[in-house]
C-alpha positions in Angstrom: -89.7 161.7 -3.5 -86.9 160.6 -1.4 -86.1 157.1 -0.5 -86.7 157.9 3.3 -90.2 159.3 2.6 -91.5 155.8 1.1 -89.0 153.4 3.2 -87.4 153.0 6.4 -84.4 150.8 7.6 -84.2 149.4 11.0 -81.3 147.4 12.6 -81.7 144.5 15.0 -78.8 144.2 17.4 -76.6 141.6 15.7 -74.9 143.6 13.1 -75.6 147.4 13.4 -72.4 148.1 11.7 -73.6 146.6 8.4 -76.9 148.3 8.7 -75.1 151.7 8.9 -73.3 150.8 5.9 -76.2 150.0 4.0 -78.2 153.0 5.0 -75.1 155.1 3.9 -75.1 153.7 0.6 -78.7 154.6 -0.1 -78.6 158.0 1.7 -81.1 156.7 4.2 -81.4 157.5 7.9 -81.4 154.5 10.0 -84.7 154.1 12.1 -84.9 154.6 15.6 -86.0 151.2 17.6 -85.5 150.5 21.2 -84.6 146.8 21.7 -84.2 146.0 25.4 -84.9 143.0 27.9 -87.1 142.1 30.7 -85.4 141.1 34.1 -86.3 137.4 33.0 -84.7 137.8 29.7 -87.9 138.3 27.4 -86.9 140.7 24.7 -88.8 143.9 24.6 -88.9 146.0 21.3 -90.5 149.5 20.7 -90.2 151.2 17.1 -89.9 154.9 17.9 -90.9 156.6 14.8 -94.0 156.6 12.5 -93.9 153.8 9.8 -97.5 153.8 8.6 -97.7 153.1 5.1 -93.8 152.8 4.5 -92.0 149.9 3.4 -89.9 148.9 6.4 -86.5 147.0 6.1 -84.9 145.1 8.8 -81.2 144.0 8.9 -80.6 141.1 11.1 -77.9 138.6 11.0 -78.4 135.2 12.6 -75.0 134.4 13.7 -73.1 133.7 17.1 -76.3 133.8 19.3 -78.9 132.6 16.5 -81.8 131.8 18.8 -81.7 135.0 20.5 -81.3 137.0 17.2 -84.1 135.2 15.6 -86.4 135.8 18.3 -85.6 139.4 18.4 -86.1 139.7 14.5 -89.5 138.0 14.8 -90.7 140.5 17.5 -89.4 143.5 15.5 -91.5 142.2 12.3 -94.6 141.9 14.8 -94.1 145.5 16.3 -93.8 146.9 12.5 -96.6 144.9 11.2 -98.8 146.3 14.2 -97.4 149.7 13.7 -99.0 149.6 9.8 -96.1 149.4 8.0 -97.2 149.0 4.3 -94.7 146.0 4.1 -92.0 144.4 5.9 -88.7 143.1 4.1 -86.1 141.2 6.1 -82.4 141.8 5.0 -80.8 138.5 6.2 -77.3 138.4 5.4 -76.6 135.2 7.3 -79.4 132.6 7.3 -79.1 130.5 10.5 -80.1 126.7 10.6 -79.7 126.5 6.8 -77.5 123.3 7.4 -80.5 121.4 8.2 -82.4 121.6 4.9 -83.4 117.9 4.3 -84.2 114.6 6.1 -81.0 113.0 5.8 -81.4 110.4 8.7 -84.6 109.5 10.8 -86.3 111.6 13.0 -84.3 114.9 12.3 -86.1 118.3 11.7 -85.9 120.6 8.7 -84.9 123.6 10.4 -84.3 125.6 7.2 -88.0 125.4 6.8 -89.0 126.1 10.3 -87.0 129.2 10.1 -89.0 130.4 6.8 -92.4 129.5 8.4 -91.4 131.8 11.4 -90.7 134.7 9.3 -93.7 134.4 7.2 -96.2 133.9 10.2 -94.5 136.9 12.1 -95.4 139.0 9.1 -92.5 139.4 6.8 -93.2 140.4 3.3 -90.1 139.6 1.7 -86.8 138.3 2.4 -83.5 139.1 1.1 -80.4 137.1 2.2 -77.0 135.8 0.8 -75.5 132.7 -0.2 -77.8 130.5 1.0 -76.4 127.0 2.2 -78.4 125.4 -0.6 -80.5 126.7 -3.2 -83.6 124.6 -2.3 -84.1 126.8 0.7 -85.4 129.5 -1.5 -88.4 127.2 -2.2 -89.2 126.8 1.4 -90.9 130.3 1.4 -94.4 131.2 0.0 -93.1 134.7 0.0 -90.8 136.5 -2.5 -87.2 135.7 -1.6 -84.0 136.8 -3.3 -80.7 135.1 -2.7 -78.0 137.5 -3.2 -74.6 136.5 -4.1 -71.1 137.8 -2.4 -69.3 136.5 -5.5 -69.2 139.9 -7.2 -67.4 141.6 -4.3 -65.0 138.6 -3.8 -64.1 138.4 -7.3 -63.0 141.9 -7.3 -60.8 141.4 -4.3 -59.1 138.6 -6.1 -58.5 140.6 -9.0 -57.3 143.6 -7.0 -54.7 141.1 -5.1 -52.8 141.0 -8.3 -53.0 137.1 -8.5 -51.9 135.7 -12.1 -55.3 134.2 -13.1 -53.6 132.2 -15.9 -51.9 130.0 -13.3 -54.9 130.0 -10.6 -57.5 127.4 -10.2 -60.8 127.8 -8.0 -61.0 125.0 -5.6 -63.9 123.4 -3.7 -63.1 122.0 -0.3 -66.0 119.7 -0.6 -68.8 118.4 -3.0 -71.3 121.2 -1.5 -69.3 124.2 -2.5 -69.0 123.0 -6.1 -71.8 125.3 -7.3 -70.1 128.5 -5.9 -66.8 127.3 -7.1 -67.8 126.6 -10.9 -69.7 130.1 -10.8 -66.5 131.9 -9.4 -64.2 130.2 -12.0 -66.7 131.1 -14.8 -66.2 134.7 -13.5 -62.6 134.8 -13.4 -62.3 132.4 -16.5 -60.0 129.8 -14.6 -60.4 125.9 -14.3 -61.3 124.5 -10.9 -60.6 121.3 -8.7 -62.3 119.6 -6.0 -60.9 118.2 -2.9 -63.9 115.6 -1.7 -64.3 115.1 1.8 -66.4 112.5 3.8 -68.0 113.8 7.2 -67.2 111.5 10.2 -69.5 113.3 12.9 -70.3 117.1 13.2 -66.8 118.3 13.6 -64.7 115.7 12.0 -64.0 115.3 8.4 -61.8 112.8 6.3 -60.2 114.2 2.9 -60.2 112.3 -0.3 -57.7 112.7 -3.3 -57.9 115.9 -5.1 -59.9 115.8 -8.5 -57.9 117.9 -10.7 -54.4 119.6 -11.1 -52.9 122.0 -8.6 -49.2 121.3 -9.1 -47.4 124.8 -9.2 -50.8 126.4 -9.4 -52.4 129.3 -7.3 -55.4 127.9 -5.4 -58.4 129.9 -4.3 -60.8 128.2 -2.2 -64.4 129.3 -2.5 -66.8 128.3 0.1 -70.4 129.5 1.5 -69.4 129.2 5.3 -66.6 128.9 7.5 -67.2 127.5 11.0 -64.2 125.6 12.7 -62.2 126.0 9.5 -61.1 122.5 9.8 -62.4 121.6 6.4 -60.8 124.4 4.9 -57.2 124.3 6.4 -57.2 120.4 5.7 -58.0 120.9 2.1 -55.2 123.6 1.9 -52.9 121.1 3.4 -53.8 118.5 0.8 -53.4 121.2 -2.0 -49.7 122.1 -0.6 -48.8 118.4 -0.4 -50.0 117.9 -4.0 -47.5 120.8 -4.9 -49.9 124.1 -5.0 -47.7 127.2 -5.0 -49.9 129.6 -3.0 -53.1 129.0 -1.0 -56.0 131.6 -0.6 -59.7 131.5 0.3 -62.9 133.3 -0.1 -65.7 132.8 2.3 -69.2 134.5 2.5 -69.9 133.8 6.0 -67.3 133.9 8.6 -68.9 132.2 11.5 -65.6 131.5 13.1 -66.7 129.2 16.0 -64.6 127.7 18.6 -60.7 127.4 17.4 -61.3 128.5 13.9 -58.9 131.5 14.3 -56.2 129.3 15.6 -56.9 126.7 12.8 -56.4 129.7 10.1 -53.3 130.8 11.5 -51.6 127.4 11.7 -52.7 126.7 7.9 -50.7 127.4 4.9 -53.7 129.7 3.7 -51.8 132.9 3.0 -55.0 135.2 3.2 -58.9 134.6 3.5 -61.2 137.2 2.3 -64.7 136.9 3.8 -67.8 139.4 3.3 -69.2 141.1 6.4 -72.4 139.4 6.5 -71.4 138.6 10.2 -70.1 140.8 12.8 -66.7 139.7 13.9 -65.2 139.6 17.4 -62.6 142.4 17.6 -61.0 140.2 20.1 -60.4 137.3 17.6 -58.5 139.0 14.7 -56.1 137.4 12.4 -53.6 139.1 9.7 -54.7 136.2 7.4 -58.5 137.4 7.6 -59.6 140.5 5.7 -63.2 141.8 5.3 -64.9 142.6 1.9 -67.8 144.8 2.3 -71.3 143.5 0.7 -73.3 146.4 1.9 -73.8 147.9 -1.7 -75.4 144.8 -2.8 -78.1 145.1 0.0 -78.3 148.6 -0.4 -79.0 148.1 -4.4 -81.1 145.1 -3.4 -83.3 147.5 -1.3 -83.8 149.9 -4.5 -84.7 146.9 -6.6 -87.3 146.1 -4.2 -88.7 149.7 -4.0 -88.4 150.6 -7.6 -89.4 147.0 -9.1 -85.9 146.7 -10.9 -84.5 143.3 -11.6 -82.3 141.7 -8.8 -80.1 139.9 -11.6 -78.2 143.1 -12.2 -76.5 142.5 -8.8 -75.0 139.0 -9.6 -72.2 140.4 -12.0 -69.4 142.9 -10.9 
C-alpha cells in the first residue's frame, strides 16, 4: 500500500515551501485545502478531498503571525476531524508562545500549556515539533508528542564547512542553551563554553564573563531561537574580545524580528546556519545567513508515525 493511500498531508499558509519539501521527501501528494477569509477577517477552511479513514498530517509553523496561524491551524484540525480523518497529526516546526512556559513572576500566563490545550481540544491526535524552547513543554500534552532535533542537520553543515574541530569550541550564548550546546559538543567531540547573561527586560541583556577558554579558538554558537539577535551578537563580541579566532552560529528557529538582520550584519559572526522551520522574508536577506533543510527529519517522522518505528533514529546524523 502506498503512503498516499493511508495518509494525507496538508499545509497551512505559514510555510507551504517546507510542506512541499516534506511531501517530496516521502513522494506524497500535497493535499488540497482552501484557506480564505471572510470580509470581517474570520478564517474559512475547506478540505477539498476525501480524508475519511486516513491519517491526516498538517504542516504549520507558528511564526511571524502566530495568532493568525494558530487560529488557522485550529480550524484546519476541526475541518479534518469533521471530515472523518482517522487521526490528525500536527507537524509544528516552530512552537509559538513557548517562552512563557512557567510562572516566573506573579499574575502571568503559561502560554505554552495554553497552546497545547488548544491543539488537543481542537482534535489533534499527536504533535511533532522541533527543538522546543524547554523540554518540559512536552509534558504539557496529554497526547503523544515528539520533539525532533535540528542538531543532526546542523552538525553535518558544520562538518561540511571544513572547520578544524580540534581547535573549535561550541558556545552557549546564555544558560538556557546549555542543553543544546552540550549535545552538539558531544556530537562533534569538542569542548564547550558558556557566555552567561542577565536579562534586564524583554529586549535588553547584560553579559557576564565567559565560562571557559576561547582564545585562538573557532567558536560556534548553538541556540534554539534567534529573535532580535542581540544576545547572539553581544556574545560573539565578547568572544572576539577574549581572543576568539572565528565566530559562527547555528540556530534552529530564525525568527529574525525587528532589526535582527542589521544586528547580524554588524556583528563579528562570519556565518549563521539556520534550519528552515520558519519561512524567511525574501526582502530581508543577509550573505551571513544560510538555510539548512530539516524537511527530511519531518518526512521521516511521518514514516515513524505511520509504520510505528522509533523516533530516536532521527536524533543522530
